[in-house]
C-alpha positions as CSV (number, residue, x, y, z in Angstrom):
1,M,104.3,106.9,115.4
2,G,107.6,105.9,117.0
3,R,108.0,107.0,120.5
4,K,111.3,108.5,121.8
5,R,112.7,107.0,124.9
6,G,114.2,109.8,127.1
7,Y,117.5,108.2,127.9
8,E,119.2,111.6,127.7
9,F,117.1,112.7,130.8
10,L,118.9,110.1,132.8
11,L,122.2,111.8,132.1
12,L,120.7,115.1,133.2
13,L,119.3,113.6,136.4
14,T,122.6,111.9,137.2
15,Y,124.5,115.2,136.7
16,I,122.0,117.1,138.9
17,A,122.3,114.4,141.6
18,M,126.1,114.3,141.6
19,S,126.1,118.1,141.7
20,A,123.8,118.1,144.7
21,V,126.1,115.6,146.4
22,C,129.1,117.7,145.6
23,I,127.4,120.9,147.0
24,Y,126.3,119.1,150.1
25,L,129.8,117.8,150.8
26,Q,131.4,121.2,150.0
27,F,129.0,123.5,151.9
28,F,127.1,121.4,154.4
29,S,129.5,118.7,155.5
30,T,131.5,119.8,158.6
31,S,134.6,118.0,157.5
32,Q,135.0,119.8,154.2
33,T,133.2,123.1,154.6
34,G,135.3,126.0,153.3
35,D,138.0,123.9,151.6
36,L,138.8,126.0,148.6
37,T,141.1,123.4,147.0
38,N,138.3,120.7,147.1
39,L,135.9,123.2,145.6
40,I,138.2,124.2,142.7
41,V,138.9,120.5,141.8
42,N,135.2,119.6,141.8
43,V,134.2,122.6,139.8
44,V,136.8,122.0,137.2
45,M,135.7,118.3,136.9
46,F,132.0,119.1,136.7
47,V,132.6,121.8,134.0
48,I,134.6,119.3,131.9
49,V,131.9,116.6,132.4
50,A,129.1,119.0,131.5
51,A,130.9,120.0,128.3
52,I,131.5,116.4,127.3
53,L,127.9,115.3,128.1
54,T,126.4,118.4,126.4
55,S,128.4,117.8,123.2
56,A,127.6,114.1,123.2
57,T,123.9,114.6,123.8
58,V,123.3,117.5,121.4
59,G,125.7,116.4,118.7
60,S,125.1,112.6,118.7
61,L,122.4,111.1,121.0
62,I,119.5,113.5,120.2
63,P,120.0,113.3,116.4
64,V,120.2,109.5,116.5
65,A,117.0,109.5,118.7
66,N,115.2,111.6,116.0
67,I,116.4,109.3,113.2
68,S,115.3,106.2,115.2
69,A,111.8,107.7,115.8
70,D,111.4,108.7,112.2
71,L,112.5,105.2,111.0
72,V,110.0,103.6,113.3
73,R,107.3,105.9,112.1
74,V,108.1,105.2,108.4
75,T,108.2,101.4,109.1
76,E,104.8,101.5,110.6
77,K,103.5,103.5,107.7
78,I,104.9,101.1,105.1
79,E,103.4,98.1,107.0
80,S,100.0,99.9,107.2
81,D,100.0,100.8,103.5
82,A,101.1,97.3,102.5
83,K,97.9,95.8,104.1
84,H,95.7,97.7,101.5
85,A,98.0,97.3,98.5
86,H,98.3,94.4,96.0
87,S,101.7,95.3,94.6
88,F,104.9,96.9,95.7
89,L,104.6,100.4,97.1
90,W,107.4,102.1,95.1
91,E,105.0,103.2,92.3
92,K,102.5,104.5,94.9
93,Y,105.1,106.6,96.8
94,S,106.6,107.9,93.5
95,E,103.2,109.0,92.2
96,E,102.2,110.7,95.4
97,N,105.4,112.8,95.2
98,S,105.3,113.3,99.0
99,E,108.2,113.2,101.5
100,L,108.4,109.9,103.2
101,F,110.8,111.1,106.0
102,E,110.6,114.1,108.3
103,D,114.2,114.1,109.5
104,N,116.5,116.1,107.2
105,R,119.3,113.6,107.1
106,L,117.0,110.7,106.2
107,R,115.2,112.9,103.7
108,N,118.4,113.8,101.9
109,R,119.7,110.3,101.9
110,Y,116.4,109.0,100.5
111,R,116.4,111.6,97.7
112,D,119.9,110.6,96.8
113,Y,118.6,107.0,96.6
114,Q,115.7,108.0,94.4
115,Y,118.0,110.0,92.0
116,E,120.4,107.1,91.7
117,L,117.6,104.6,91.1
118,E,116.1,106.9,88.4
119,R,119.5,107.2,86.8
120,I,120.0,103.5,86.7
121,V,116.6,102.9,85.2
122,H,117.5,104.9,82.1
123,T,120.7,102.9,81.5
124,D,120.9,99.6,79.6
125,K,121.6,97.6,82.8
126,T,117.9,97.1,83.8
127,Y,118.9,94.1,86.0
128,Y,120.8,96.3,88.5
129,K,119.4,98.4,91.3
130,C,121.1,100.3,94.1
131,D,120.4,99.1,97.6
132,I,118.5,101.2,100.1
133,A,120.9,99.9,102.8
134,D,123.7,101.8,101.1
135,Y,122.0,105.1,101.8
136,I,119.9,104.4,105.0
137,G,121.7,101.8,107.0
138,F,124.0,101.1,109.9
139,D,126.7,103.3,108.4
140,L,124.4,106.3,108.7
141,I,123.8,105.5,112.4
142,D,127.6,105.2,113.0
143,T,128.2,108.5,111.2
144,V,125.5,110.5,113.1
145,I,126.2,109.1,116.5
146,H,130.0,109.4,116.1
147,R,130.6,105.8,117.3
148,E,134.4,106.1,117.5
149,R,134.2,109.3,119.5
150,L,131.4,108.2,121.9
151,N,133.2,104.9,122.6
152,Q,135.8,106.9,124.4
153,V,133.5,109.0,126.6
154,A,133.1,106.4,129.3
155,G,136.8,105.9,129.5
156,V,137.3,109.7,129.6
157,M,134.9,109.9,132.6
158,T,136.7,107.2,134.4
159,G,140.0,108.9,133.5
160,L,138.8,112.2,135.0
161,G,137.9,110.4,138.2
162,I,141.3,108.9,138.4
163,L,143.0,112.2,137.5
164,G,141.0,113.8,140.3
165,T,142.2,111.1,142.6
166,F,145.9,111.8,141.8
167,V,145.3,115.6,142.1
168,G,143.7,115.1,145.5
169,L,146.5,112.9,146.7
170,S,149.1,115.3,145.4
171,L,147.4,118.3,147.1
172,G,147.2,116.3,150.4
173,L,150.8,115.2,150.2
174,Q,152.0,118.8,149.6
175,G,151.3,119.8,153.2
176,F,152.5,116.5,154.7
177,N,155.5,116.9,157.0
178,T,157.5,113.9,158.2
179,G,159.4,115.8,161.0
180,T,158.4,115.6,164.6
181,T,155.4,113.8,165.9
182,A,153.5,117.1,166.3
183,E,154.3,118.1,162.7
184,I,153.1,114.7,161.5
185,T,149.9,115.1,163.6
186,N,149.3,118.5,162.1
187,S,149.8,117.2,158.6
188,I,147.2,114.5,158.9
189,A,144.2,116.9,158.4
190,P,145.4,118.3,155.0
191,L,146.3,114.8,153.9
192,M,142.8,113.4,154.8
193,S,141.2,116.4,153.0
194,G,143.2,115.6,149.8
195,I,142.3,111.9,150.2
196,K,138.6,112.8,150.4
197,V,138.9,114.9,147.2
198,A,140.6,111.9,145.5
199,F,137.9,109.4,146.5
200,H,135.0,111.8,145.7
201,T,136.2,112.6,142.2
202,S,136.7,108.9,141.6
203,I,133.1,108.2,142.6
204,Y,131.8,111.0,140.4
205,G,133.8,109.7,137.4
206,M,132.7,106.1,137.9
207,V,129.0,107.1,138.2
208,F,129.2,109.3,135.1
209,S,131.0,106.6,133.2
210,L,128.4,103.9,134.1
211,V,125.4,106.0,133.4
212,F,126.7,107.4,130.1
213,N,127.7,103.9,128.9
214,Y,124.2,102.6,129.7
215,V,122.5,105.5,127.9
216,Y,124.8,105.3,124.9
217,K,124.3,101.5,124.5
218,R,120.6,101.7,124.8
219,R,120.3,104.5,122.3
220,L,122.6,102.7,119.9
221,D,120.6,99.4,120.2
222,D,117.3,101.3,119.6
223,A,118.8,103.0,116.5
224,E,120.1,99.7,115.0
225,M,116.8,98.0,115.7
226,A,114.9,100.8,114.0
227,V,117.2,100.5,110.9
228,R,116.9,96.8,110.8
229,G,113.1,97.0,110.9
230,F,113.0,99.7,108.3
231,L,115.2,97.8,105.9
232,S,113.2,94.6,106.3
233,A,109.9,96.4,105.7
234,Y,111.2,98.4,102.8
235,K,112.7,95.5,100.9
236,K,109.6,93.4,101.6
237,Y,106.9,95.9,100.7
238,V,108.4,98.8,98.7
239,M,111.4,97.7,96.7
240,P,112.6,94.1,96.5
241,D,116.2,93.0,96.7
242,T,118.5,93.5,93.7
243,A,118.9,89.8,92.8
244,T,115.3,88.9,93.1
245,D,114.2,91.9,91.3
246,G,116.6,91.2,88.5
247,I,115.0,87.8,87.9
248,N,111.6,89.4,88.0
249,R,112.6,92.0,85.5
250,L,114.1,89.3,83.2
251,M,110.8,87.4,83.3
252,E,108.8,90.5,82.9
253,L,111.0,91.5,79.9
254,Q,110.4,88.1,78.3
255,Q,106.7,88.4,78.8
256,Q,106.7,91.8,77.2
257,Q,108.6,90.4,74.3
258,T,106.1,87.6,73.8
259,E,103.2,90.1,74.0
260,A,105.0,92.4,71.5
261,I,105.5,89.5,69.1
262,Q,101.9,88.5,69.3
263,K,100.7,92.1,68.9
264,L,103.0,92.5,65.9
265,S,101.7,89.3,64.3
266,S,98.1,90.5,64.8
267,Q,98.9,94.0,63.4
268,F,100.7,92.4,60.4
269,T,97.7,90.2,59.6
270,E,95.2,93.1,60.1
271,G,97.4,95.4,58.0
272,L,97.6,92.9,55.2
273,R,93.9,92.4,55.3
274,D,93.3,96.1,55.3
275,M,95.6,96.5,52.4
276,L,94.3,93.7,50.2
277,E,90.6,94.0,50.8
278,P,90.2,97.4,49.2
279,E,92.2,96.2,46.1
280,F,90.0,93.2,45.6
281,E,86.9,95.2,46.1
282,H,88.1,97.7,43.5
283,F,88.9,94.8,41.2
284,D,85.4,93.3,41.6
285,E,83.9,96.7,40.9
286,T,86.0,97.1,37.7
287,L,84.9,93.7,36.5
288,D,81.3,94.5,37.2
289,K,81.5,97.8,35.4
290,F,83.3,96.2,32.4
291,A,80.6,93.4,32.2
292,R,77.8,96.0,32.3
293,M,79.5,98.2,29.8
294,T,80.1,95.2,27.4
295,T,76.6,94.0,27.7
296,R,75.2,97.5,27.1
297,N,77.4,98.0,24.1
298,Q,76.4,94.7,22.6
299,M,72.7,95.4,23.2
300,D,73.1,98.8,21.5
301,Q,74.9,97.3,18.6
302,L,72.3,94.6,18.2
303,G,69.5,97.2,18.3
304,R,71.2,99.2,15.6
305,I,71.6,96.1,13.5
306,V,67.9,95.3,13.8
307,D,66.9,98.8,13.0
308,M,69.2,99.0,10.0
309,Y,68.0,95.5,8.8
310,V,64.4,96.5,9.0
311,A,65.0,99.8,7.2
312,E,67.0,98.2,4.4
313,M,64.6,95.4,4.0
314,N,61.9,98.0,3.3
315,K,63.9,99.5,0.5
316,S,65.3,96.7,-1.4
317,L,66.7,93.3,-0.8
318,G,70.0,93.9,-2.4
319,S,71.1,97.1,-0.7
320,S,69.6,95.8,2.6
321,F,71.7,92.7,2.6
322,T,74.8,94.7,1.7
323,N,74.3,97.1,4.7
324,M,73.5,94.1,6.8
325,A,76.8,92.5,5.9
326,K,78.7,95.7,6.8
327,V,77.0,96.0,10.1
328,T,77.6,92.3,10.8
329,N,81.3,92.8,10.0
330,Q,81.5,95.7,12.4
331,S,79.7,93.7,15.1
332,L,82.2,90.9,14.6
333,T,85.1,93.3,14.9
334,M,83.8,94.7,18.1
335,Q,83.3,91.2,19.4
336,E,86.9,90.3,18.6
337,T,88.0,93.5,20.4
338,N,85.9,92.6,23.4
339,H,87.4,89.1,23.3
340,L,90.9,90.6,23.4
341,H,90.0,92.8,26.4
342,M,88.5,89.8,28.2
343,K,91.7,87.8,27.6
344,E,93.8,90.6,29.0
345,I,91.6,90.8,32.1
346,L,91.8,87.0,32.6
347,D,95.7,87.1,32.3
348,K,95.8,89.9,35.0
349,N,93.6,87.8,37.2
350,A,95.9,84.8,36.9
351,A,98.9,87.0,37.8
352,T,97.0,88.3,40.8
353,A,96.2,84.8,41.9
354,E,99.9,83.9,41.7
355,S,100.8,86.9,43.9
356,M,98.2,85.9,46.4
357,N,99.6,82.4,46.5
358,K,103.1,83.9,47.2
359,V,101.7,86.1,49.9
360,A,99.9,83.1,51.5
361,L,103.2,81.1,51.5
362,Q,105.1,84.0,53.1
363,M,102.4,84.4,55.7
364,K,102.7,80.7,56.5
365,G,106.4,81.0,56.9
366,V,105.9,84.0,59.3
367,A,103.4,82.0,61.3
368,D,105.8,79.1,61.6
369,A,108.6,81.4,62.7
370,I,106.4,83.1,65.3
371,S,105.3,79.7,66.6
372,S,108.9,78.4,66.9
373,Y,109.9,81.6,68.7
374,S,107.0,81.3,71.1
375,E,108.1,77.8,71.9
376,N,111.7,78.9,72.5
377,V,110.5,81.8,74.7
378,H,108.3,79.3,76.7
379,R,111.3,77.0,77.1
380,L,113.5,79.9,78.3
381,E,110.8,80.9,80.8
382,K,110.9,77.4,82.3
383,E,114.7,77.6,82.6
384,V,114.5,81.0,84.2
385,E,112.0,79.7,86.7
386,K,114.3,76.8,87.6
387,E,117.3,79.3,88.0
388,A,115.0,81.5,90.2
389,E,114.2,78.6,92.5
390,L,117.9,77.7,92.8
391,L,118.8,81.4,93.6
392,K,116.0,81.5,96.2
393,K,117.4,78.3,97.9
394,Q,120.9,79.8,97.8
395,N,119.5,83.1,99.3
396,E,117.9,81.1,102.1
397,S,121.1,79.2,102.8
398,S,123.1,82.4,102.8
399,R,120.7,84.1,105.1
400,K,120.9,81.1,107.6
401,I,124.7,81.3,107.4
402,L,124.7,85.1,108.0
403,D,122.3,84.7,110.9
404,G,124.6,82.1,112.5
405,A,127.6,84.4,111.9
406,M,125.8,87.4,113.5
407,Q,124.9,85.3,116.6
408,Y,128.4,84.1,116.8
409,M,129.8,87.7,116.6
410,E,127.3,88.9,119.2
411,A,128.3,86.1,121.5
412,L,132.0,86.9,120.9
413,E,131.4,90.6,121.6
414,N,129.6,89.8,124.8
415,A,132.4,87.5,125.9
416,R,135.1,90.2,125.1
417,N,133.3,93.0,126.9
418,P,131.5,91.6,129.9
419,Q,132.1,94.9,131.8
420,Q,130.2,97.0,129.3
421,R,126.9,95.1,129.6
422,N,124.0,97.2,130.6
423,P,123.4,97.2,134.4
424,V,119.8,98.1,134.0
425,E,117.6,96.7,131.3
C-alpha cells in the first residue's frame, strides 16, 4: 500500500508559524502595538495567502497525492500478482471483473482504456492496441495538479510580499514632512512603522513562496515517479507494448493458421474414411448376399432336377429324358442369367475401383499442397523471428537515445532554474 507523504501539513505549519509571528509583532511587540494600518495590511495579505493555499491544496495537491498513493498501491499489486502468474495479467484482471483502482479519476480513465481496447479487438486491425499511457500518464498528473496554475503560485507569494513592501513604504511616506527639523523628527516614527510593515510582508511572502515551491515540487516528483513505476509494471506484466504485441499477435495468428490447416486435413481424412467405409461395407454385404442367394438357387434347382430325373426314370425312359432336357434347358437359362448379373456386378466393381483411384490421386494432391503450405508458413515464421529481433534491437537503441535525451533535458532544466531547486531534500 502506497503511503502518503504529508507535504501539505508543512504548508499548514508554515501558515500557523507566520500567523503567530504576525500576532506577536502586532500585539506583543512594543514598537508596533496598536498600529491599525500594519494590522490591516497583514490581515489582508494573510487572507489572500490562505485563499491561495487552500485552493491549491484542496484542488490540486491532495487529489494528486491520492492518485500517487493509488498508483503505488496498484503497482505493488501488479508486481505481487506477477510473481505467481505464468502469463500476462490482462486475462486474469478481465475475468475477475473487479476494480483495479480506488481513485475515481483513475477508475474512469482505466474504464475508458478497457472500452477502447475492447472496441479495437473487434476490428480487423488486430495488430493495433491503444497505449495505457494515453489514459493514465503524465498528462493526467498535469491536468489534476493544474501545473500551469501552480507554477505561478510561488511568484504570486513573492509578488504579495513585494506589494506589501510598497504599500508599507507608501503608508510611511504619507505622513513624512520635510519642513522644519522638528517636523522631520516627528515624521520619522510613522516612516519607520511603514518600513517595518514593508519588510515584514516581504519576509512573509518569501517564506510562503519557498515553502510552497518545495511542497509543490516534491508532490509533483512523487506523482511522476508513481506514474513511471505504474507504466513500467503494467507494460511488463499486464499488457505489453503495441509494437511487441503486434509481432506476437502475428506469430500467434500464423500458429493458429497452421493448426487450423492440420486440423482441417485430419478432419478431411477422417470424413472421407467415415464416408467411404460404410459404402464398402454395404457393397461387401451385397456381394455376400448375392453369392449366398445364387448358391441357394442353384442348389434348389439341382435338387429339383434330381427329383424330376428320378421320377421320370421310374415311369419311362422316353418321357423322363424329355423332361430332363426341359429342366436342363431351364437350368442353363438360369445360369446364363446369373452370368449376366455377375458380369454387371464386376463392371460396377471396376468403375468403383477407378473412382477410388481418382480419390487417391486427389488426396495425394491435397497432401502435397498442405505440405508445401506448411513449408511456406515455417519459412515465414523464421522471417518474422528475424524481423522481431531487428525490432527489439531498434527498441533498445531508441530507449537508450530517449534516456540520454531525458538526462540532457533534466540537466538543462536544472541549469535554467537553479533558484527553484529544493532547499530541503
